[in-house]
C-alpha positions in Angstrom: -46.4 42.4 -5.5 -45.3 44.7 -2.7 -41.7 44.5 -1.5 -41.0 42.8 1.8 -37.5 44.0 2.1 -36.9 45.5 5.6 -40.3 44.3 6.8 -41.3 41.7 9.3 -42.8 38.8 7.4 -45.7 36.7 8.8 -45.5 33.1 7.4 -46.0 29.5 8.4 -43.5 27.3 10.1 -43.3 23.8 11.7 -42.6 24.4 15.4 -41.6 21.8 18.0 -43.0 23.0 21.3 -41.2 20.6 23.5 -39.3 17.3 23.5 -41.4 14.2 22.8 -41.8 11.9 25.8 -42.9 8.3 25.8 -46.6 8.0 25.1 -46.8 11.4 23.3 -47.7 11.7 19.7 -46.5 14.3 17.2 -49.9 15.9 17.7 -48.9 16.7 21.3 -45.7 18.6 20.4 -45.6 19.7 16.7 -47.7 22.5 15.3 -47.8 24.4 12.0 -48.2 28.0 13.2 -48.0 31.5 12.0 -44.7 33.1 13.0 -42.9 36.4 12.4 -39.6 36.5 10.6 -37.5 39.7 11.2 -35.4 41.3 8.5 -31.8 40.0 8.3 -29.1 41.8 10.3 -25.3 42.1 9.9 -24.1 39.2 7.6 -27.4 37.4 7.5 -29.7 36.7 4.5 -33.4 36.1 4.5 -34.5 33.3 2.3 -38.0 32.4 0.8 -37.8 28.7 1.3 -39.1 26.4 -1.5 -38.7 22.9 0.0 -37.1 21.1 2.9 -36.3 17.5 3.6 -37.2 15.4 6.6 -34.0 14.0 7.9 -33.6 11.4 10.6 -31.6 13.9 12.6 -34.8 16.1 12.7 -36.8 13.1 14.1 -34.1 12.4 16.7 -34.1 16.0 17.8 -37.8 15.9 18.4 -37.1 13.0 20.7 -34.3 15.0 22.5 -31.2 13.9 20.6 -29.5 17.3 20.2 -30.9 19.0 23.3 -33.7 19.0 25.8 -33.7 22.7 26.2 -34.3 25.8 24.0 -37.9 25.1 23.0 -40.1 26.0 21.2 -38.0 25.9 18.1 -38.4 25.9 14.4 -37.3 22.6 13.0 -35.4 21.4 9.9 -31.8 21.7 8.6 -32.1 20.6 5.0 -33.6 22.8 2.3 -33.4 25.3 -0.5 -34.8 28.7 -1.2 -34.4 32.1 -2.9 -32.7 35.1 -1.3 -35.4 37.7 -0.5 -33.2 40.3 1.3 -29.7 40.7 2.8 -28.2 42.3 5.9 -26.0 45.3 5.4 -22.7 43.3 5.8 -23.7 40.2 3.8 -21.5 39.7 0.7 -21.3 37.2 -2.1 -25.0 37.0 -2.7 -27.7 38.9 -4.5 -31.5 39.0 -4.1 -32.9 36.2 -6.2 -30.0 33.8 -5.7 -31.0 30.1 -5.2 -29.3 28.9 -2.0 -28.8 26.1 0.5 -27.5 26.5 4.0 -25.1 23.7 5.2 -24.3 23.6 8.9 -20.6 24.2 8.3 -18.8 27.2 6.8 -15.3 27.5 5.4 -13.0 30.5 6.0 -10.1 29.0 4.0 -7.4 30.5 6.2 -7.6 28.8 9.6 -5.3 25.9 10.5 -8.1 23.3 10.0 -9.1 24.7 6.5 -5.5 24.8 5.4 -4.8 21.2 6.7 -7.0 19.5 4.1 -7.9 16.9 6.7 -11.2 18.3 8.0 -14.2 20.4 7.1 -14.6 21.6 10.6 -13.6 25.2 10.2 -12.2 27.0 13.3 -13.9 30.3 12.3 -17.2 29.0 10.9 -17.5 25.7 12.6 -20.7 23.8 13.5 -23.5 26.3 13.3 -25.5 24.9 16.2 -26.6 28.2 17.8 -30.1 28.4 19.1 -30.0 32.2 18.9 -28.2 34.8 17.0 -24.9 36.3 18.4 -26.9 39.3 19.7 -28.9 37.0 21.9 -32.1 37.4 19.9 -33.9 35.3 17.4 -35.2 36.4 14.0 -38.1 34.0 14.6 -40.9 34.8 17.0 -44.6 34.4 17.5 -47.4 36.4 19.3 -48.8 34.6 22.3 -52.3 34.7 23.6 -51.7 37.9 25.5 -50.4 39.7 22.5 -46.7 39.5 23.6 -43.7 38.6 21.3 -42.1 35.3 22.2 -38.9 34.1 20.6 -38.5 30.8 18.7 -35.2 29.0 18.8 -33.3 27.8 15.8 -32.3 24.3 14.9 -28.7 24.1 13.7 -28.9 27.9 13.2 -30.9 27.6 10.0 -34.3 26.1 10.6 -35.6 25.2 7.2 -39.2 24.0 8.0 -40.5 27.5 7.5 -41.6 29.6 4.6 -38.9 32.2 5.3 -35.5 31.5 6.9 -32.8 33.8 8.2 -29.3 32.4 8.2 -25.7 33.8 8.4 -24.4 34.2 4.8 -21.1 32.6 5.8 -23.1 29.3 5.9 -25.0 29.7 2.6 -24.1 28.4 -0.8 -25.5 29.2 -4.2 -26.9 26.5 -6.4 -27.6 26.5 -10.1 -31.4 26.6 -10.5 -31.0 25.7 -14.2 -29.6 22.3 -13.1 -31.4 21.3 -9.9 -35.1 21.6 -9.1 -36.0 22.4 -5.5 -36.4 18.8 -4.3 -33.0 17.8 -5.9 -31.3 20.9 -4.3 -32.8 20.0 -1.0 -31.2 16.6 -0.8 -27.9 18.1 -2.0 -28.0 20.4 1.1 -27.4 17.5 3.5 -28.3 13.9 2.9 -26.7 13.2 -0.5 -23.6 15.4 0.2 -23.1 13.6 3.6 -23.3 10.1 2.2 -21.4 10.7 -1.0 -18.7 12.7 0.7 -18.1 10.2 3.4 -17.0 7.7 0.7 -15.3 10.1 -1.7 -13.4 12.4 0.7 -12.5 9.7 3.3 -10.9 7.7 0.5 -12.8 4.6 1.5 -13.1 2.7 -1.8 -10.7 1.5 -4.4 -11.7 -0.5 -7.5 -12.5 -4.1 -6.7 -13.2 -3.4 -3.0 -16.1 -4.9 -1.0 -18.1 -2.4 1.1 -20.8 -2.6 3.8 -23.2 0.2 4.2 -25.1 0.2 7.5 -28.4 2.0 7.3 -29.7 2.8 3.8 -31.8 5.8 4.2 -31.0 8.8 2.0 -27.5 9.2 3.5 -26.6 5.5 3.2 -28.0 5.2 -0.3 -25.9 8.1 -1.3 -22.9 6.2 0.0 -24.0 3.2 -2.1 -24.0 5.5 -5.2 -20.5 6.7 -4.4 -19.1 3.3 -3.7 -20.4 1.9 -7.0 -19.0 4.9 -8.9 -15.6 4.4 -7.3 -15.5 0.8 -8.4 -16.6 -1.3 -5.5 -17.5 -4.8 -6.9 -19.6 -5.9 -3.9 -21.8 -3.6 -1.8 -23.7 -5.0 1.1 -26.6 -2.9 2.2 -27.9 -3.3 5.8 -31.1 -2.0 7.2 -34.2 -3.0 9.3 -36.7 -1.9 6.6 -37.4 -4.5 3.9 -38.8 -1.8 1.6 -35.3 -0.4 1.2 -34.0 -3.6 -0.4 -35.3 -2.8 -3.9 -34.1 0.7 -3.8 -30.6 -0.2 -2.5 -30.2 -3.0 -5.2 -31.4 -0.6 -7.9 -28.6 1.9 -6.9 -25.8 -0.6 -6.9 -25.9 -2.7 -3.8 -25.3 -6.4 -4.6 -26.6 -7.8 -1.3 -29.2 -6.8 1.3 -29.2 -7.8 5.0 -32.5 -7.2 6.9 -31.5 -7.0 10.5 -35.0 -7.8 11.8 -34.9 -11.2 10.2 -31.3 -11.9 11.0 -30.2 -14.8 13.3 -26.9 -14.0 14.9 -24.8 -10.8 14.5 -24.6 -8.5 11.5 -20.8 -8.8 11.4 -21.1 -12.6 11.3 -23.5 -12.3 8.3 -21.2 -9.9 6.5 -18.3 -12.2 7.0 -20.4 -15.2 5.8 -21.2 -13.3 2.6 -17.5 -12.5 2.0 -16.1 -16.0 2.6 -15.2 -15.4 6.3 -12.9 -12.4 5.5 -15.0 -9.3 5.9 -15.2 -6.1 3.9 -12.6 -3.5 2.8 -14.6 -0.6 4.0 -17.7 0.2 6.1 -20.0 3.2 6.2 -22.2 3.5 9.3 -25.1 5.8 8.4 -27.8 4.5 10.7 -26.7 6.4 13.9 -27.2 3.2 15.9 -24.5 2.7 18.6 -24.8 -1.1 18.3 -24.3 -1.1 14.5 -21.2 1.1 14.8 -19.5 -1.7 16.7 -20.8 -4.3 14.2 -19.4 -2.2 11.4 -16.0 -2.2 13.0 -16.2 -6.0 13.5 -17.2 -6.5 9.8 -13.8 -5.4 8.6 -10.8 -7.2 7.2 -8.5 -7.2 10.1 -6.0 -4.3 10.0 -7.1 -3.1 6.6 -10.5 -1.7 6.9 -11.6 1.8 7.7 -15.1 2.4 9.2 -16.6 5.8 8.8 -19.5 6.9 11.0 -21.7 9.6 9.3 -25.0 8.8 11.0 -26.1 10.8 14.0 -28.3 9.1 16.6 -26.6 8.4 19.9 -28.4 10.4 22.6 -26.6 12.3 25.4 -25.5 9.9 28.1 -25.3 6.9 25.7 -21.8 5.4 25.3 -20.3 3.8 22.2 -18.8 0.4 23.1 -16.2 -1.0 20.8 -14.8 -4.5 20.4 -11.3 -3.7 21.7 -9.4 -6.6 20.1 -10.8 -5.6 16.7 -9.7 -2.0 17.2 -6.3 -3.0 18.6 -5.5 -5.1 15.5 -5.5 -2.0 13.4 -9.1 -1.4 12.3 -9.7 2.3 11.9 -12.8 4.2 13.1 -13.5 7.8 12.0 -16.3 10.2 12.6 -17.4 12.2 9.6 -19.7 15.2 9.7 -21.4 16.5 6.5 -19.3 14.0 4.5 -16.1 15.9 5.3 -17.2 18.3 2.5 -16.0 21.9 2.6 -18.7 24.2 1.3 -16.3 26.2 -0.9 -13.5 23.8 -1.8 -15.6 20.6 -2.2 -19.2 21.3 -2.7 -18.9 22.6 -6.3 -17.5 19.2 -7.2 -20.4 17.4 -5.5 -22.7 19.6 -7.6 -20.9 18.6 -10.7 -21.0 14.9 -9.7 -24.8 15.2 -9.1 -25.3 16.4 -12.7 -23.9 13.1 -14.1 -26.9 11.1 -15.5 -26.3 8.0 -13.4 -25.9 10.0 -10.2 -28.8 12.3 -11.0 -31.0 9.2 -11.6 -29.9 7.9 -8.2 -30.9 11.1 -6.5 -34.3 11.0 -8.3 -34.8 7.4 -7.2 -34.2 8.3 -3.5 -36.8 11.1 -3.9 -39.0 9.2 -6.2 -38.8 12.4 -8.2 -40.3 12.8 -11.7 -38.4 15.4 -13.7 -41.2 15.7 -16.2 -43.9 16.5 -13.6 -41.8 17.9 -10.8 -43.6 15.5 -8.4 -41.9 13.6 -5.5 -43.0 10.2 -4.2 -43.9 11.8 -0.9 -44.3 15.5 -0.7 -46.3 17.3 1.9 -47.3 21.0 1.7 -46.8 23.1 4.9 -49.9 25.1 3.8 -52.0 22.1 4.4 -51.5 22.5 8.2 -50.4 20.4 11.1 -52.3 17.2 10.2 -50.3 17.0 6.9 -47.0 17.3 8.9 -48.2 14.6 11.4 -48.8 12.3 8.5 -45.4 12.9 7.0 -43.6 12.3 10.3 -45.6 9.2 11.2 -44.9 7.8 7.7 -41.3 8.8 7.6 -40.0 5.2 7.9 -42.8 3.5 6.2 -43.4 5.3 2.9 -43.5 2.8 0.0 -42.5 5.0 -2.8 -39.6 7.2 -1.7 -36.8 7.3 0.9 -36.8 11.0 1.4 -39.9 13.0 2.4 -40.0 16.6 1.1 -42.0 19.5 2.7 -43.1 22.0 0.1 -43.0 25.5 1.6 -43.7 27.9 -1.2 -44.5 27.6 -4.9 -41.4 27.6 -7.0 -41.4 30.6 -9.4 -38.9 28.8 -11.6 -39.6 25.9 -14.0 -36.8 23.6 -14.8 -37.0 22.9 -18.5 -35.8 19.4 -19.6 -32.8 19.9 -21.9 -34.5 18.0 -24.8 -37.5 20.4 -24.6 -35.6 23.7 -24.7 -36.4 24.7 -28.3 -37.6 28.3 -28.2 -36.8 28.7 -24.6 -34.3 31.4 -23.5 -30.7 30.3 -22.9 -31.3 30.3 -19.1 -33.6 27.3 -19.5 -35.9 28.9 -17.0 -39.4 30.3 -17.5 -40.9 32.4 -14.7 -44.5 31.9 -13.8 -46.8 34.7 -14.4 
């Protein structure tokens, strides 16, 4: 196979052409199209992507959550791939490394990094740029007149593409012998966010009661963490009845369906806890109304509510019950689970190797380690209609919580440990 290093690569990407307006379908605004991906510059790396996740933040962005400008843009912010080439100033990586690209970096020396209180680095903070610092994009397409037109980034990584260019300061190596592409994909955002929000915020002590608002892949990861840390009662709250079985299988003891509920969620939580409320709340739905209900579900003065779900659109206001807040209940925002990509993410990876946590990740994905199949996986090479199906079914799939987009064939096969007789020590065989 000819080397692509230094060359412009033509590949497929999921492009959002404009913000979705009422009455429009995904067919009106989303397209799988051929794009050009330039070689990496400066500290950038170019990555052959293997898989990407569909996260609720992606759906909200299509609807105008993050911005209503800078379109068309390549979507996606969760995924894993293999380093194909490196810019001249990129360090710490090598061609062939298996990497993810979280939205936050970590310099380790700024006041915020040294404080131990936040993962929002002052040097490599939220990587939300729509273009590179030089004002250009490494993504482009050729219009009908034969002219190059730039494509904007989403969270400066854009993972719904067969090749991605990202600043190496925002990339992290993953052990390909431990995690297959779908598993690494969920580690790049959803699992780390939900697990970290419980672990690093110090939310749960043994014997606590916990309420988790919104049990998509982020909320279910919080359920996994709460159970591991010793919570004896975990109340899962969601509008989708299909999530009941999954939540209970991962450690939830109760499930509240908000669609069927008479009265407020906080009243129901207090009813389930003998009128007292819970010791901790995780709000992972991104709903402004549920954020207030989470605060009101607390034991007065004792509870901490952590918000790790994104979904309030520009112009919306978060309204809080002031008396509950005044009496000492604490509310904290939490981005990417407060996980630092150098200091904390290695521990998340180690936790994810534990059999009971790995089983939880596989349950969220409906992932079969023997076959390598996910419950809902769509291939970008099947074109726009396949992506429309995935987006339309995002909240209604009956088998899995997380939908995965396959971008390229994985050249590495994860060999189950019990089947490694005669296999090289790496545990990896490369396809011919």
